[in-house]
C-alpha positions in Angstrom: 73.8 223.3 -28.6 74.2 222.5 -24.9 76.6 219.9 -23.6 75.7 217.4 -21.0 77.5 214.6 -19.1 74.5 212.2 -19.3 75.1 208.8 -20.7 73.6 207.5 -23.9 69.8 207.0 -23.8 69.3 208.4 -20.4 65.8 210.1 -20.5 65.4 213.7 -19.3 62.0 214.7 -17.9 60.7 217.9 -19.6 57.0 219.0 -19.2 54.9 217.4 -21.9 57.9 215.6 -23.6 60.5 213.0 -22.7 63.7 213.9 -24.5 66.7 211.6 -25.1 70.2 213.0 -25.6 72.3 210.7 -27.8 76.0 211.3 -27.0 78.5 211.2 -29.7 81.3 209.2 -28.0 83.9 210.8 -30.2 83.4 214.4 -29.1 81.2 214.0 -26.0 78.8 216.6 -27.2 75.1 216.0 -27.1 72.3 217.3 -29.1 69.4 219.2 -27.5 65.8 219.1 -28.6 64.1 222.4 -27.9 60.3 222.4 -27.4 57.8 224.5 -25.5 54.7 223.3 -23.8 52.7 226.0 -25.7 53.9 224.8 -29.1 53.4 221.1 -28.2 49.8 221.7 -27.3 49.3 223.3 -30.7 50.6 220.3 -32.6 47.8 217.7 -32.8 48.9 214.1 -33.0 52.0 214.7 -30.9 51.2 213.3 -27.5 53.6 213.4 -24.6 55.1 210.0 -23.8 54.6 208.5 -20.3 56.7 210.1 -17.6 57.5 206.7 -16.2 58.1 204.8 -19.4 61.2 205.3 -21.6 60.2 205.8 -25.2 62.7 205.4 -28.0 63.1 208.5 -30.2 63.9 207.6 -33.7 65.5 209.5 -36.6 62.1 209.8 -38.1 60.8 211.7 -35.0 63.7 214.1 -34.8 65.8 213.8 -37.9 67.4 217.2 -37.7 68.9 217.1 -34.3 70.4 213.6 -34.0 74.2 213.5 -34.4 75.6 211.1 -36.8 77.9 208.5 -35.3 79.4 207.2 -38.5 80.5 208.8 -41.7 79.2 207.8 -45.1 81.6 205.7 -47.0 81.2 207.2 -50.4 80.7 210.6 -52.1 77.2 209.4 -53.1 76.4 208.9 -49.4 77.3 212.5 -48.7 75.1 213.6 -51.6 72.1 211.7 -50.2 72.6 213.3 -46.8 72.9 216.8 -48.1 71.5 218.7 -45.2 71.2 216.1 -42.4 72.0 217.4 -38.9 75.6 216.8 -37.8 77.4 218.0 -34.8 80.6 218.9 -36.6 80.3 221.8 -39.1 83.4 220.4 -41.0 81.2 217.4 -41.9 78.7 219.5 -43.9 78.4 217.7 -47.3 79.7 219.4 -50.4 76.3 219.6 -52.0 74.9 221.4 -48.9 77.7 223.9 -49.1 76.7 224.8 -52.6 73.1 225.0 -51.5 74.1 227.4 -48.7 76.2 229.4 -51.2 73.2 229.6 -53.5 70.9 230.8 -50.6 73.5 233.5 -49.7 73.8 234.7 -53.2 70.0 235.0 -53.4 70.0 237.1 -50.2 72.9 239.2 -51.6 70.5 240.1 -54.5 67.7 240.9 -52.0 70.0 243.2 -50.1 70.9 245.0 -53.3 67.2 245.5 -54.1 66.2 246.8 -50.6 69.1 249.2 -50.1 69.0 250.9 -53.6 65.9 253.1 -53.1 67.7 255.1 -50.3 70.2 256.4 -52.8 67.8 256.6 -55.8 64.6 258.2 -54.3 65.8 261.8 -54.8 66.4 261.1 -58.5 63.2 259.2 -59.0 61.3 262.2 -57.5 63.0 264.5 -60.0 62.6 262.2 -62.9 58.8 261.8 -62.5 58.0 265.1 -60.8 56.6 263.4 -57.7 56.9 263.9 -53.9 57.7 261.7 -50.9 54.1 260.3 -50.6 53.9 259.1 -54.2 57.4 257.7 -54.4 56.7 255.7 -51.2 54.3 253.6 -53.2 57.4 251.6 -54.1 57.4 250.2 -50.5 53.6 249.5 -50.4 53.7 247.6 -53.7 56.7 245.6 -52.5 54.8 244.8 -49.2 51.8 243.5 -51.0 54.0 241.1 -52.9 55.3 239.8 -49.6 51.9 239.5 -48.0 50.3 237.7 -50.9 53.2 235.3 -51.1 53.0 234.3 -47.4 50.0 231.9 -47.5 51.1 230.6 -50.9 54.7 229.7 -50.3 54.0 226.2 -48.8 51.6 225.3 -51.6 53.9 226.5 -54.4 56.8 224.6 -52.8 54.7 221.4 -52.7 53.6 221.9 -56.3 56.8 222.9 -58.0 59.4 221.5 -55.7 62.3 223.5 -54.2 64.1 223.8 -57.5 61.0 225.0 -59.4 60.1 227.4 -56.6 63.5 229.0 -56.8 63.1 229.2 -60.6 59.8 231.0 -60.2 61.2 233.4 -57.6 64.2 234.4 -59.7 62.0 234.6 -62.8 59.7 237.1 -61.1 62.8 239.2 -60.1 64.2 239.1 -63.6 60.8 240.2 -65.0 60.5 243.0 -62.5 64.0 244.4 -63.1 63.5 244.2 -66.9 60.3 246.4 -66.5 62.2 249.0 -64.4 65.2 249.1 -66.8 62.8 250.0 -69.6 61.9 253.2 -67.7 58.1 252.9 -68.2 55.5 255.3 -66.6 55.6 255.4 -62.8 52.5 253.2 -62.2 54.2 250.4 -64.1 57.3 250.8 -62.0 55.0 250.3 -58.9 53.7 247.1 -60.4 57.2 245.9 -61.0 58.0 246.3 -57.3 55.0 244.0 -56.5 56.7 241.3 -58.6 60.0 241.9 -56.8 58.3 241.6 -53.4 56.5 238.3 -54.4 59.7 236.8 -55.8 61.9 237.8 -52.8 59.3 236.5 -50.3 59.5 233.0 -51.9 63.2 232.7 -51.7 63.6 234.3 -48.3 61.1 232.0 -46.6 62.6 228.8 -48.1 66.1 229.9 -47.4 65.4 230.8 -43.8 64.0 227.3 -43.2 66.9 225.7 -45.0 69.6 227.6 -43.0 67.7 227.2 -39.7 68.0 223.4 -40.0 71.6 223.2 -41.0 74.3 222.2 -38.4 75.3 225.3 -36.4 72.2 227.1 -37.7 73.1 230.4 -36.0 76.3 230.6 -38.0 74.5 229.6 -41.2 71.8 232.2 -40.6 74.6 234.7 -39.9 76.2 234.0 -43.3 72.8 234.1 -45.0 71.8 237.4 -43.4 75.4 238.8 -43.8 75.1 238.3 -47.5 72.1 240.5 -47.5 74.1 243.1 -45.8 76.9 242.9 -48.3 74.4 243.5 -51.1 73.1 246.4 -49.1 76.5 247.9 -48.9 77.4 247.5 -52.5 74.1 248.7 -54.0 74.0 252.3 -52.7 77.6 252.8 -53.6 77.1 251.7 -57.2 73.8 253.6 -57.5 75.3 256.8 -56.1 78.2 256.6 -58.5 76.0 256.0 -61.5 73.5 258.8 -60.8 76.2 261.2 -59.9 77.6 260.6 -63.4 74.2 261.4 -65.0 73.4 257.8 -65.8 69.6 257.3 -65.6 68.6 255.8 -62.3 66.7 252.9 -63.7 69.8 251.5 -65.4 71.1 250.6 -62.0 68.7 247.6 -62.1 70.6 246.0 -64.9 73.1 245.0 -62.3 70.4 243.5 -60.0 69.0 241.7 -63.0 72.3 240.1 -63.8 72.6 238.9 -60.2 69.2 237.3 -60.5 70.2 235.5 -63.7 73.2 234.1 -61.9 71.0 233.1 -59.0 68.6 231.3 -61.3 71.5 229.3 -62.8 73.1 228.4 -59.5 69.9 227.5 -57.7 68.8 225.2 -60.6 72.0 223.3 -60.3 72.5 223.3 -56.5 68.9 222.3 -55.6 68.5 219.7 -58.3 66.9 216.5 -56.8 66.6 218.3 -53.5 63.5 216.4 -52.6 65.2 213.1 -53.2 68.7 213.7 -51.7 67.9 215.9 -48.7 66.7 214.5 -45.4 66.0 218.1 -44.4 63.4 218.2 -47.2 61.9 214.9 -46.3 61.8 215.8 -42.7 60.1 219.1 -43.4 57.5 217.3 -45.4 57.1 214.3 -43.1 56.8 216.0 -39.7 53.4 214.6 -39.5 53.4 212.1 -42.2 50.9 209.9 -40.5 48.3 212.6 -40.5 49.3 214.5 -43.7 48.8 211.4 -45.9 45.4 210.6 -44.3 43.9 214.1 -44.1 42.7 215.9 -47.3 42.8 219.2 -45.6 46.2 218.7 -43.9 47.8 221.7 -45.5 45.0 223.9 -44.2 45.4 222.3 -40.7 49.1 223.1 -40.7 48.4 226.6 -41.8 45.9 227.1 -39.0 48.3 225.6 -36.5 51.0 228.0 -37.7 48.8 231.0 -37.3 47.7 230.0 -33.8 51.3 229.5 -32.7 52.5 232.1 -30.2 55.9 232.1 -31.7 54.5 232.8 -35.2 52.3 235.7 -33.9 55.0 237.5 -31.9 57.8 236.5 -34.2 56.0 238.1 -37.1 55.3 241.2 -35.1 59.0 241.4 -34.1 60.3 241.0 -37.6 57.6 243.3 -38.9 58.8 246.2 -36.8 62.4 245.3 -37.1 62.4 245.4 -40.9 60.3 248.6 -40.7 63.1 250.3 -38.7 65.9 248.9 -40.8 64.5 249.9 -44.2 63.2 253.2 -42.9 66.6 254.2 -41.8 68.2 253.0 -45.0 65.5 254.6 -47.2 65.1 258.0 -45.5 68.3 258.9 -43.6 69.9 260.3 -46.8 66.9 262.6 -47.4 67.0 263.7 -43.7 70.7 264.6 -44.1 69.9 266.6 -47.2 66.9 268.4 -45.7 68.1 269.1 -42.2 71.9 269.0 -42.4 72.4 270.6 -45.9 74.2 267.5 -47.2 75.2 267.2 -50.9 73.1 264.3 -52.5 76.2 263.0 -54.3 78.1 262.7 -51.0 75.6 261.8 -48.3 74.3 258.9 -50.5 77.3 257.0 -49.1 75.8 257.2 -45.6 73.3 254.6 -46.6 76.2 252.4 -47.7 77.8 252.9 -44.3 74.6 251.8 -42.6 74.6 248.6 -44.6 78.3 248.1 -44.0 77.4 248.2 -40.3 74.7 245.6 -40.8 77.1 243.3 -42.6 79.8 243.6 -39.9 77.2 243.0 -37.2 76.0 239.8 -38.9 79.4 238.4 -39.4 81.1 239.6 -36.1 78.3 239.6 -33.5 76.3 236.5 -34.3 78.7 233.9 -32.9 79.3 235.8 -29.6 75.5 236.3 -29.3 75.1 232.6 -29.8 77.6 231.8 -27.0 76.1 234.5 -24.7 72.5 233.6 -25.5 70.4 234.9 -28.4 67.5 236.1 -26.4 69.4 238.3 -24.0 71.7 239.5 -26.8 68.8 240.7 -29.0 67.4 242.6 -26.0 70.7 244.4 -25.5 71.2 245.2 -29.2 67.7 246.7 -29.3 68.6 248.9 -26.3 71.8 250.0 -28.0 69.8 250.8 -31.2 67.6 253.3 -29.2 70.8 255.1 -28.0 72.4 255.5 -31.4 69.1 256.4 -33.1 68.9 259.3 -30.7 72.5 260.3 -31.6 71.6 260.3 -35.3 68.7 262.6 -34.5 70.4 265.0 -32.1 74.0 265.4 -33.3 74.0 268.4 -35.6 77.0 267.1 -37.7 77.0 265.0 -40.8 80.2 263.2 -40.0 79.1 262.4 -36.5 75.7 261.2 -37.7 77.3 259.1 -40.4 79.3 257.3 -37.7 76.3 256.8 -35.5 74.3 255.4 -38.5 77.0 252.9 -39.1 77.1 251.8 -35.5 73.3 251.6 -35.5 73.7 249.2 -38.5 76.1 247.0 -36.5 73.7 246.6 -33.7 70.7 245.9 -35.9 72.6 243.6 -38.2 72.9 240.7 -35.8 69.3 240.9 -34.6 67.7 239.1 -37.6 69.9 235.9 -37.6 69.7 235.6 -33.9 66.0 236.0 -33.9 65.5 233.4 -36.6 67.6 230.9 -34.7 65.3 231.4 -31.7 62.2 231.0 -33.8 63.5 227.7 -35.2 64.1 226.4 -31.7 60.6 227.3 -30.6 58.6 226.1 -33.6 57.6 222.5 -33.9 59.0 221.1 -37.2 55.4 220.2 -38.3 54.7 223.9 -38.8 58.2 225.3 -39.3 58.0 226.0 -43.0 54.6 227.7 -42.8 55.4 229.6 -39.7 58.8 230.9 -40.9 57.1 231.8 -44.2 54.7 234.0 -42.4 57.3 235.5 -40.1 59.5 236.2 -43.1 56.8 237.4 -45.5 54.5 239.3 -43.2 57.5 240.5 -41.1 59.4 241.7 -44.2 56.3 243.7 -45.3 57.1 246.0 -42.4 60.1 247.0 -44.5 57.5 248.5 -46.8 54.7 249.7 -44.6 56.8 251.9 -42.3 59.0 253.5 -45.0 55.7 254.4 -46.7 54.3 255.8 -43.5 57.5 257.8 -43.0 57.2 259.2 -46.6 53.5 260.2 -46.0 54.4 262.0 -42.8 57.6 263.5 -44.3 55.5 265.1 -47.0 53.7 267.2 -44.3 56.1 267.5 -41.3 59.6 266.8 -42.8 61.9 263.8 -42.8 62.9 264.3 -39.2 59.8 262.2 -38.5 62.0 259.2 -39.3 63.5 259.2 -35.8 60.4 259.1 -33.6 59.0 256.4 -35.8 62.1 254.3 -35.4 62.2 254.8 -31.7 58.6 253.6 -31.5 59.5 250.6 -33.6 62.4 249.7 -31.2 59.9 249.8 -28.3 57.5 247.5 -30.2 60.5 245.1 -30.9 61.3 245.0 -27.2 57.7 244.2 -26.2 57.1 241.5 -28.8 60.5 239.9 -28.0 59.6 239.7 -24.3 56.3 237.9 -25.2 57.9 235.0 -27.1 57.7 231.6 -25.3 60.7 230.6 -23.3 63.1 228.1 -24.7 62.9 225.0 -22.5 66.1 223.1 -22.2 66.5 219.7 -20.7 67.8 219.9 -17.1 69.6 217.3 -15.0 
């Protein structure tokens, strides 16, 4: 958030919107409302106030950005303000801390799920007697789950509530893992990955919105995304140890299933009465309460608005290719080292863990400096660095050197996701935030299935070295889509 020396209630003139900064007299730090002219035009019912007449901005208009000037007197008051915007992170209510912990644990499980195939693919191929192209159906089935969940997330959340939606999400994951553990025929395994994709899409979309609207959202998103990286580090390590000791590959998913059971229990407790106690929830639902309550097709209108938003379009494209590059490296770099560097499968499987360790470090260590320096320019620099280290992985004819380059590549890519999500949250009108971030998350994450599948198809014919030109092309697409996002408009003196 930007600081300003303006006094309380002094209006700042921004195109299409008059913005008031309410100064907290205790810390002299003001809250900034971010809007773009492009997004405001997409939001019917939100007319710009007169440029000559001061208009009072109430908590109902911008509930997530107004600093609180007084502290609740009782513990119950804290509960009832579980995720309300505050300027001091130390004031985050205890219930919201448990909700953030639950969101992080869910993403930890997602990281375990996404990173495991990199270490397990060679053993799945041997087990079922299939090649790269067929085993890549894992990724396509997972992508279909994400894509189908995208337009349904908002409706499911409205129908079941936040607690019920998390229960459905974790239930789908538990069902999918149970199927895999039973070691059925390969087509049934592919079906299980569809359930996993649908379940993960629900939790990722809702948790992104939750974290993006917490105080110090960039740090919250860094913790959330970093938890994904921790799961990504642990998963290939455990999987490699298990299969190297001749334990059937499918039994690895008993661990992922246990994590999902823990997530189910924690989310049911942490998000109990979320709709009643959380102003974040009510704000997300009432961003256009005057129109939503009066229009039968309001959900369809919000969906259309989200799809027309420039931020939604280019944000989805950015995350689509970003996830494609991330999961392609994780899923195929081990096979590349085996095929082209003569690596031992029981040893090079740890390279995938090094990549996810880099992602985790990047998300915990680079997110805060990126926030201070500016997320938009930081992401551009990290993408440029990713190009350099991807070339090093491709061209250095040494397993140790390539393993180091892969880990550094992970560090650079790791901070991209939380920084990008923080930018999207600033650009999107709250009216369409849940729907837009659901699409960005679901359709974007499907890139983590489409491009690994494409890599597998091409690897079947030309070899796994095709991983590197594909990733370089994806980094180029990231740079282009990032440059096409709207500019963040800040109030100026």
